[in-house]
VOBA-1610 file (N, C-alpha, C; in pm, whole numbers, padded with zeros to 5 digits, always signed):
BEGIN
Met+00088-00117-00007Met-00008+00001-00001Met+00091+00133-00001Arg+00186+00127+00091Arg+00281+00240+00100Arg+00352+00259-00035Arg+00391+00147-00091Arg+00470+00158-00218Arg+00380+00212-00332Asn+00255+00176-00335Asn+00165+00233-00434Asn+00145+00378-00411Met+00128+00420-00286Met+00119+00559-00255Met+00236+00643-00302Leu+00357+00588-00283Leu+00482+00665-00319Leu+00485+00661-00477Ile+00443+00563-00543Ile+00442+00563-00690Ile+00342+00667-00730Leu+00232+00676-00671Leu+00128+00772-00712Leu+00181+00914-00690Leu+00244+00939-00573Leu+00293+01081-00543Leu+00404+01111-00645Ala+00488+01012-00689Ala+00591+01044-00775Ala+00536+01078-00914Val+00439+01004-00956Val+00362+01038-01084Val+00300+01178-01089Ile+00234+01212-00973Ile+00172+01350-00956Ile+00286+01455-00967Ala+00397+01430-00895Ala+00507+01528-00901Ala+00555+01547-01041Ile+00573+01438-01112Ile+00631+01437-01250Ile+00526+01516-01337Ser+00396+01493-01318Ser+00293+01556-01397Ser+00299+01709-01366Leu+00306+01748-01247Leu+00309+01884-01215Leu+00425+01957-01272Asn+00541+01886-01266Asn+00663+01951-01325Asn+00650+01956-01477Ser+00595+01860-01543Ser+00582+01864-01686Ser+00489+01974-01727Cys+00382+02000-01644Cys+00285+02115-01679Cys+00353+02248-01670Ala+00458+02252-01581Ala+00517+02385-01540Ala+00644+02412-01626Ser+00673+02323-01726Ser+00806+02338-01800Ser+00804+02449-01905Asp+00916+02513-01923Asp+00937+02606-02029Asp+00926+02525-02160Ile+00894+02589-02271Ile+00891+02522-02393Ile+00993+02573-02496Val+01086+02493-02531Val+01182+02535-02635Val+01120+02514-02771Leu+01103+02622-02844Leu+01041+02622-02965Leu+01142+02577-03088Pro+01089+02518-03192Pro+01174+02499-03311Pro+01218+02632-03368Gln+01325+02633-03451Gln+01370+02756-03515Gln+01257+02801-03609Pro+01221+02931-03611Pro+01117+02972-03703Pro+01165+02971-03846Gln+01068+02936-03934Gln+01094+02927-04081Gln+01080+03070-04141Lys+01183+03126-04196Lys+01185+03267-04229Lys+01179+03290-04379Thr+01158+03178-04455Thr+01159+03199-04601Thr+01030+03136-04657Gly+00997+03171-04778Gly+00874+03124-04836Gly+00746+03186-04789Gly+00636+03121-04808Gly+00505+03179-04770Gly+00441+03257-04874Met+00324+03310-04836Met+00237+03380-04931Met+00293+03523-04964Pro+00284+03566-05079Pro+00320+03713-05118Pro+00246+03809-05028Leu+00313+03920-05001Leu+00255+04016-04906Leu+00128+04066-04960Met+00117+04101-05087Met-00007+04162-05134Met-00120+04066-05125Glu-00101+03943-05140Glu-00201+03840-05123Glu-00248+03829-04984Ala-00147+03833-04890Ala-00177+03821-04750Ala-00268+03941-04706Leu-00230+04060-04752Leu-00304+04180-04719Leu-00448+04171-04776Ser-00460+04109-04888Ser-00605+04095-04951Ser-00684+04000-04860Lys-00617+03905-04794Lys-00694+03803-04717Lys-00704+03838-04562Arg-00642+03946-04519Arg-00640+03990-04379Arg-00783+04019-04338Lys-00828+03952-04230Lys-00963+03970-04177Lys-00969+03932-04030Ser-01079+03968-03971Ser-01105+03923-03832Ser-01202+03811-03828Thr-01178+03720-03736Thr-01253+03588-03723Thr-01302+03582-03573Arg-01422+03539-03557Arg-01472+03530-03428Arg-01536+03390-03391Glu-01493+03293-03479Glu-01540+03155-03454Glu-01408+03071-03460Phe-01386+02986-03353Phe-01260+02910-03350Phe-01294+02765-03305Asp-01215+02672-03366Asp-01223+02532-03335Asp-01165+02508-03201Ala-01241+02454-03107Ala-01195+02426-02970Ala-01109+02295-02960Glu-01084+02230-03075Glu-01000+02109-03078Glu-00869+02124-03152Lys-00882+02196-03264Lys-00755+02200-03351Lys-00678+02318-03307Arg-00545+02290-03289Arg-00454+02398-03242Arg-00324+02402-03339Leu-00256+02512-03332Leu-00134+02532-03406Leu-00027+02434-03345Asn+00057+02378-03431Asn+00167+02299-03375Asn+00278+02384-03340Asn+00386+02327-03280Asn+00499+02407-03223Asn+00573+02496-03339Gln+00578+02425-03459Gln+00644+02501-03561Gln+00568+02623-03601Gln+00435+02607-03619Gln+00350+02721-03647Gln+00362+02825-03539Leu+00359+02788-03418Leu+00364+02877-03306Leu+00498+02955-03307Ala+00608+02880-03338Ala+00737+02950-03349Ala+00734+03058-03454Asp+00682+03021-03577Asp+00681+03110-03686Asp+00586+03234-03656Leu+00470+03204-03593Leu+00384+03316-03558Leu+00450+03416-03465Leu+00511+03367-03363Leu+00568+03455-03257Leu+00684+03532-03307Trp+00768+03464-03391Trp+00881+03540-03454Trp+00826+03649-03544Ala+00726+03613-03620Ala+00660+03722-03703Ala+00608+03830-03624Ala+00544+03802-03512Ala+00480+03898-03427Ala+00590+03989-03360Cys+00687+03937-03300Cys+00781+04022-03237Cys+00912+03946-03208Gly+00972+03904-03300Gly+01097+03825-03299Gly+01216+03910-03343Phe+01336+03856-03344Phe+01455+03935-03392Phe+01484+03894-03531Asn+01489+03995-03616Asn+01525+03966-03758Asn+01665+04022-03803Arg+01722+04094-03705Arg+01864+04143-03713Arg+01928+04141-03578Glu+02054+04176-03571Glu+02115+04183-03441Glu+02046+04294-03359Asp+01981+04252-03254Asp+01911+04340-03159Asp+01814+04427-03225Lys+01742+04378-03326Lys+01637+04463-03398Lys+01513+04363-03418Leu+01398+04410-03394Leu+01281+04333-03395Leu+01215+04334-03533Thr+01112+04244-03552Thr+01029+04249-03674Thr+00931+04371-03667Ile+00926+04429-03549Ile+00844+04551-03543Ile+00921+04672-03514Pro+00875+04799-03551Pro+00953+04917-03508Pro+00919+04960-03362Thr+01016+05007-03290Thr+00993+05057-03155Thr+01079+05190-03156Ala+01019+05295-03101Ala+01087+05423-03085Ala+01217+05406-03017Leu+01319+05457-03071Leu+01457+05457-03008Leu+01501+05310-02977Asn+01442+05210-03049Asn+01472+05070-03019Asn+01457+05034-02872Lys+01351+05080-02813Lys+01327+05058-02664Lys+01282+04912-02648Gln+01220+04851-02754Gln+01167+04710-02738Gln+01079+04699-02613Glu+00987+04780-02591Glu+00906+04788-02475Glu+00793+04674-02474Val+00772+04614-02586Val+00656+04523-02598Val+00701+04376-02568Ser+00618+04312-02491Ser+00634+04163-02463Ser+00506+04098-02513Ile+00519+03976-02553Ile+00401+03895-02576Ile+00389+03768-02488Tyr+00269+03747-02443Tyr+00241+03639-02357Tyr+00149+03550-02430Val+00173+03416-02417Val+00090+03314-02485Val+00001+03245-02385Ile-00128+03252-02407Ile-00227+03189-02312Ile-00294+03072-02378Val-00270+02952-02322Val-00327+02832-02379Val-00391+02749-02266Pro-00467+02644-02292Pro-00531+02568-02177Pro-00435+02526-02073Glu-00307+02495-02107Glu-00215+02439-02012Glu-00149+02543-01921Gly-00174+02672-01958Gly-00116+02780-01872Gly-00081+02905-01956Ala+00007+02979-01911Ala+00051+03102-01973Ala+00203+03112-01980Tyr+00255+03171-02085Tyr+00400+03179-02113Tyr+00449+03311-02163Leu+00559+03345-02132Leu+00618+03474-02184Leu+00720+03427-02293Tyr+00697+03493-02409Tyr+00788+03459-02529Tyr+00915+03526-02512Asp+01029+03451-02500Asp+01161+03505-02499Asp+01218+03495-02642Ala+01211+03604-02719Ala+01246+03606-02861Ala+01397+03579-02881Lys+01484+03616-02788Lys+01624+03595-02801Lys+01657+03442-02795Ser+01592+03378-02697Ser+01620+03228-02678Ser+01524+03143-02756Asn+01418+03206-02813Asn+01317+03127-02884Asn+01257+03024-02789Val+01223+03066-02667Val+01165+02982-02568Val+01038+03039-02513Leu+00940+02966-02472Leu+00828+03010-02394Leu+00851+02987-02248Asn+00865+03082-02171Asn+00887+03071-02029Asn+00754+03073-01950Val+00734+02967-01873Val+00611+02950-01805Val+00595+03062-01698Val+00470+03123-01700Val+00441+03220-01591Val+00325+03192-01513Asn+00243+03092-01560Asn+00124+03041-01482Asn+00088+02906-01537Thr+00060+02805-01452Thr+00034+02677-01481Thr-00120+02646-01485Lys-00201+02748-01465Lys-00349+02738-01468Lys-00409+02775-01605Asp-00521+02721-01624Asp-00599+02771-01745Asp-00659+02906-01722Ile-00602+03007-01765Ile-00661+03145-01741Ile-00724+03208-01864Arg-00773+03124-01953Arg-00834+03177-02074Arg-00961+03259-02048Glu-01026+03229-01936Glu-01146+03317-01905Glu-01118+03461-01873Leu-00991+03484-01836Leu-00947+03620-01814Leu-00902+03692-01942Ala-00878+03611-02044Ala-00816+03672-02167Ala-00917+03737-02263Gly-01043+03724-02219Gly-01149+03793-02296Gly-01283+03777-02240Lys-01374+03878-02257Lys-01511+03868-02204Lys-01597+03791-02300Gln-01559+03776-02430Gln-01635+03703-02524Gln-01616+03554-02511Glu-01718+03476-02524Glu-01710+03331-02502Glu-01609+03265-02599Phe-01611+03317-02724Phe-01512+03252-02818Phe-01364+03267-02774Ala-01331+03376-02704Ala-01200+03397-02664Ala-01165+03301-02549Gln-01255+03285-02462Gln-01240+03193-02345Gln-01221+03053-02380Lys-01281+03010-02506Lys-01274+02864-02541Lys-01169+02837-02643Ala-01113+02958-02705Ala-01018+02933-02805Ala-00887+02876-02747Leu-00806+02803-02829Leu-00689+02740-02773Leu-00564+02825-02771Leu-00572+02942-02821Leu-00455+03033-02815Leu-00498+03184-02810Asn-00464+03258-02705Asn-00473+03396-02705Asn-00334+03445-02678Ile-00305+03570-02738Ile-00170+03637-02722Ile-00204+03770-02656Ala-00146+03793-02541Ala-00152+03923-02474Ala-00028+04007-02516Ile-00055+04126-02567Ile+00041+04228-02605Ile+00068+04323-02494Val+00181+04325-02433Val+00207+04408-02315Val+00310+04502-02335Ser+00297+04623-02281Ser+00402+04724-02291Ser+00449+04758-02159Asp+00576+04805-02152Asp+00646+04828-02030Asp+00670+04983-02017Lys+00601+05051-01931Lys+00621+05202-01925Lys+00756+05238-01873Glu+00825+05151-01804Glu+00959+05184-01767Glu+01055+05206-01879Lys+01027+05118-01986Lys+01117+05123-02115Lys+01063+05238-02204Met+00932+05251-02205Met+00870+05353-02292Met+00740+05419-02222Pro+00771+05536-02167Pro+00655+05599-02098Pro+00554+05661-02186Asn+00583+05683-02309Asn+00500+05749-02401Asn+00396+05649-02457Asp+00266+05679-02421Asp+00160+05582-02463Asp+00138+05571-02612Leu+00161+05681-02676Leu+00145+05680-02820Leu+00245+05588-02887Tyr+00367+05594-02848Tyr+00471+05507-02907Tyr+00446+05366-02865Ala+00406+05338-02742Ala+00373+05202-02697Ala+00268+05149-02773Gly+00152+05230-02795Gly+00038+05185-02881Gly+00082+05148-03018Thr+00170+05234-03074Thr+00215+05207-03212Thr+00289+05074-03222Ser+00372+05048-03124Ser+00445+04915-03121Ser+00348+04799-03102Ala+00254+04815-03018Ala+00155+04708-03005Ala+00073+04684-03132Gly+00042+04799-03198Gly-00032+04783-03329Gly+00048+04714-03431Ala+00180+04737-03432Ala+00270+04663-03523Ala+00271+04516-03501Val+00271+04474-03368Val+00270+04332-03338Val+00133+04275-03377Met+00029+04346-03357Met-00108+04299-03392Met-00117+04284-03553Gln-00070+04370-03623Gln-00076+04352-03768Gln+00013+04242-03815Asn+00124+04223-03761Asn+00210+04114-03797Asn+00147+03979-03768Ile+00074+03975-03662Ile+00000+03848-03628Ile-00112+03829-03737Tyr-00188+03941-03767Tyr-00297+03941-03870Tyr-00236+03878-04000Leu-00113+03934-04045Leu-00063+03901-04173Leu-00015+03761-04175Trp+00050+03713-04065Trp+00093+03578-04059Trp-00041+03483-04063Cys-00138+03515-03997Cys-00261+03433-03994Cys-00323+03429-04133Ala-00324+03542-04203Ala-00383+03542-04337Ala-00299+03462-04431Ala-00168+03473-04417Ala-00084+03391-04507Ala-00089+03243-04478Asn-00127+03204-04363Asn-00131+03064-04322Asn-00268+03009-04305Glu-00372+03084-04350Glu-00510+03049-04347Glu-00545+03004-04199Val-00512+03092-04105Val-00544+03075-03966Val-00634+03202-03921Gly-00734+03174-03838Gly-00819+03289-03798Gly-00762+03370-03684Thr-00789+03494-03677Thr-00751+03579-03569Thr-00836+03706-03550Val-00846+03749-03430Val-00915+03877-03406Val-00844+03943-03283Thr-00827+04070-03293Thr-00770+04142-03179Thr-00876+04213-03097Arg-00855+04217-02967Arg-00959+04267-02878Arg-00905+04355-02767Gly-00996+04444-02723Gly-00971+04524-02607Gly-01050+04490-02489Ser-01141+04396-02504Ser-01238+04355-02399Ser-01181+04235-02327Phe-01122+04267-02213Phe-01074+04159-02121Phe-01058+04217-01980Asp-01038+04128-01876Asp-01024+04174-01742Asp-00884+04211-01713Glu-00853+04339-01740Glu-00713+04383-01745Glu-00641+04358-01608Asp-00707+04388-01493Asp-00637+04372-01364Asp-00617+04223-01330Ala-00715+04144-01357Ala-00707+03992-01323Ala-00605+03933-01411Leu-00609+03964-01542Leu-00517+03902-01638Leu-00376+03947-01607Ala-00355+04072-01572Ala-00220+04121-01541Ala-00167+04051-01418Glu-00250+04022-01316Glu-00209+03952-01201Glu-00170+03807-01243Ala-00255+03745-01314Ala-00229+03603-01356Ala-00108+03592-01435Leu-00071+03695-01515Leu+00046+03690-01595Leu+00179+03734-01511Gly+00161+03779-01395Gly+00266+03819-01309Gly+00330+03948-01354Leu+00250+04040-01408Leu+00300+04166-01458Leu+00336+04255-01336Asn+00433+04352-01360Asn+00459+04449-01255Asn+00384+04576-01280Glu+00403+04673-01191Glu+00325+04797-01194Glu+00354+04887-01319Asn+00471+04860-01379Asn+00496+04934-01502Asn+00444+04869-01637Gln+00394+04749-01627Gln+00352+04677-01742Gln+00199+04692-01757Arg+00160+04702-01884Arg+00018+04714-01912Arg-00011+04640-02027Ile-00127+04568-02032Ile-00179+04488-02141Ile-00240+04582-02230Ile-00203+04591-02355Ile-00254+04687-02459Ile-00367+04620-02530Leu-00348+04501-02578Leu-00443+04423-02652Leu-00426+04275-02624Val-00535+04205-02654Val-00525+04054-02656Val-00577+04007-02790Gln-00508+03915-02848Gln-00541+03866-02985Gln-00566+03713-02979Thr-00680+03676-03031Thr-00717+03531-03033Thr-00673+03485-03160Val-00610+03359-03169Val-00560+03294-03291Val-00604+03148-03286Gly-00645+03106-03404Gly-00682+02959-03416Gly-00760+02928-03538Tyr-00796+02803-03553Tyr-00864+02751-03673Tyr-01013+02769-03657
//
C-alpha cells in the first residue's frame, strides 16, 4: 500500500513538473510563404474558433517570430521608438501562460493554470486554444502613443501571418485587465494593450 502511494505521489510530481516546464520552440521558418499583397488581401477578423484544433509548435514559433521576434542583431520584426523594445507577448493556452523570449526562442512559463477566461469577455476567446496578450512596459517607454504604435505593429504582424497561413485571428480590447495582469505576473510598469485570439 505504501509503495503504491509513493508511486502515485511520484507520478503526480512528474505531472506537475511537466505542466510547469518552459517550452523550447523550433527555429522559425523565415523563407517562403504567401506574397505580401495576397496576405493583405486576405487579412480579416474571425470570431469563430475550433476548440479542438491547435497550431503545432512550428507554426507557433513562426507566428511568434513574425509577431515580435529578432530579424537582425538586436532589432525586432516591429519598429519601436529609439529601439526601446518595450513590447512583450504572452501566450495563453489551456495548459497555462508563457512569456515569449524572442532571443532564446523559448516560452517561459508564468502560470500553470488555465486562465483563458481572463483573456477575453467574449465566449469564443475563453474557449479558443490560443490567445496572445500584447504587453507594454512603461519603464522602457513611458509615451503611450509610441507604446500603442508598437503594439499595433505586433497586432498587424499577427494578422498578416494568420492570413498567409489560413489561420483565424481577431484582436480585442475587451478583457479583465487587472485579473489578467495579475495572472501573468506583470509588474506595476507593465500594461496589457491588446489581446489577440488565434486559431482555426
